[in-house]
C-alpha positions, 0 to 999 in steps of 0.5 A: 744160319748163314743169313743170320750170321751175315746180318750180325756181321754187317750190323755196325751197332751190335746193340741194335741187333734183335735178341731174337736173331741170337735165339734163332742162331742158338736154336739152329746151332743146337739142332746142328749139334754144336752145344757150345755155339748154342750156349754162346748165342743164347748168352748174347741174346740174354744180354741184348736190350729188350726194348722194342722187342715184340715176338709174334711168329709162331715159329719162335715158340719152340725157339724160346722154349728150347732157350728156357730149357737150355738156360733156366736162369735166362730172364729174357727168354721167358719174358719174350715168350710171355709177350708172344703167348699173352693174347691167347694163353694169358695164364701161361704168359703170367707163369713165364713172366713170374719166372722171368721176374725171379731171374731178374727182379730189376726188370721193371717191364716184366713187373708192368706186364704182370700188373697188366695181366692181373688188372684184367682178371676178375678173381678176388685179390687180382687188383692187389696183385697188380698194384704190388707188381707196379709198386715193384716196377717203380722201385727198380733203378731208373723206373719208367714214368708211365709206370707211375701213371698206371700205378696211380690209375690202379690206386684210384680204382681202389680208392687209395687216399689222395695223400698217399698217391700225391706223396709218391708222385712228388717224391719221384717228381723228376721221373714223373715230369718226363712223360705227360701222363705221369705229370698229368696225374700229379697235376690233377692230384695237386689241384685236388690238394689245393696246390693250385699255384703249383699246378698252374705253374706246371701247366704253363711250363710244358708243351704237351703232346697230342696223341691220336687227336687228344692229350695224354691227360685233359690239359684244358680241364686241369687248367679250368679246375685249377683256376676255378678253385683258386678263383673260388678261394679269392671269392671266399676272401672277398677278393672279387677282382682276383676271383673274376680274373681266375674265372675268365682265365679258366676258359682260355687255356694257353697254346702250350696245353694244346687243349681241345674243346671247352671245359666240362665246367663251362656253366659252373665257371660262368655262374661264378663269373656272374657272382664275381661281377655282381660282387663288383657292382657290375649287375648287367655283366652278371645277369648276362652270364647267368642268362647264358647259363640258364639258357643252356638247360633248355637244350632238352633234345640234344643227343647226349653221349653217355660220357656227357650225361654227368655234365648235363646233370650238373648243368641243370643245377647251375642253370637253376641257380642262375635262374634264381639269381635273375629271378629270386622267386623263380620256381626251381624247387622241382629241379633241386628235388629231382637232383637230390633223389639218388634213385633218379640221378643214377648214371651208367658209365661206358665200359670203354674198349677191350684192349688188354695191352694197357692199364687204362682208366677206361677199363678199370672199375670206376668208383666215380659212378656211385660217388657222382650220385651222392654229389648230385644229391648234394647239389640238390640239397644245397639248392633246397637250402639244406646244407647239412644234408648237402655236406653229408652227401658230398662227404659220402661221395669222397668216401667212395671216391677219395679224389672226386674233385667236384665234391671237394669243390663244393665242400670247400665253400662251406 
């Protein structure tokens, strides 16, 4: 007790003292029979900032339980104890966080923790509970931008309409723009909604952070998507030079994006670049690009990772389209027929890691798997010239996964 008291005395900035120090002092004062000091220490503990407080010592279980008994209205003690117990006693942690949220409904981090816990449960209605908790987390004064990103991931996994998701992020844009992950969610939804100019402006206006070798969201992909869609819009309007400029720009992300690797739409963009060159009367440039796309489908023995299989399947379509552009009588019907068969184009997604401390798209059930089958089938029918069935399949993909951008891109061209 003397040591802890001296620690407080020597610390100049009292807001930097961990609340756990005060909880320990309260517990020790109670053991020594000084109930007034115990109450004073515990009150001070409840007033300390909860930021970066991660209790892990088993000895703290008794300390925090005694604090809860001594002051049932203290929101912090059950919050900290829930953090300590969650990994091996998740149900008790949930009960403690619920108790904490009742005492302090404006503590957004408590709602976020409950959302994490519910998002990893399999019981019916758990996902809705998680969404409800995160909606409360963003409704408090001074919400955290990351909570918007996590809520959007939950919305996506439940098939929430893009309009609702984007409206929420745009309404809170000042907060959202403080963190890459939240801003990335908004940019991707703006791209889907056709707000490509706004998306490109947001991408240009920020230097994105690198986390463990990657970005909080795929900046290079967003850049490519926005310019591809804008380029296709120009192509549709017969503004071929503008279209070509956007397609070319799509493949060269600016340094501030700190993008790694090439876009998954590389062959798709090259194919449309060829179409733009062709429309401008530059046939040789067009054929060269189409040959590159057609050749990419010959890499039959490449050891594709699971997450690359979808790109590989889409690549087959554009490779066949490119061969057809070069040789109008090329035999590509088999490729299109295979793609149109949903029983043959099924893709199983990697389930991701098992970290239960975050809400991550890797760990949430994906609607994109089933949507992708319809998208591929739509490409197959499109290649076969059956636009009616193609449109039906693209719409089916969007019915399953409302933000499935690839299907939206194809429908845009009808």
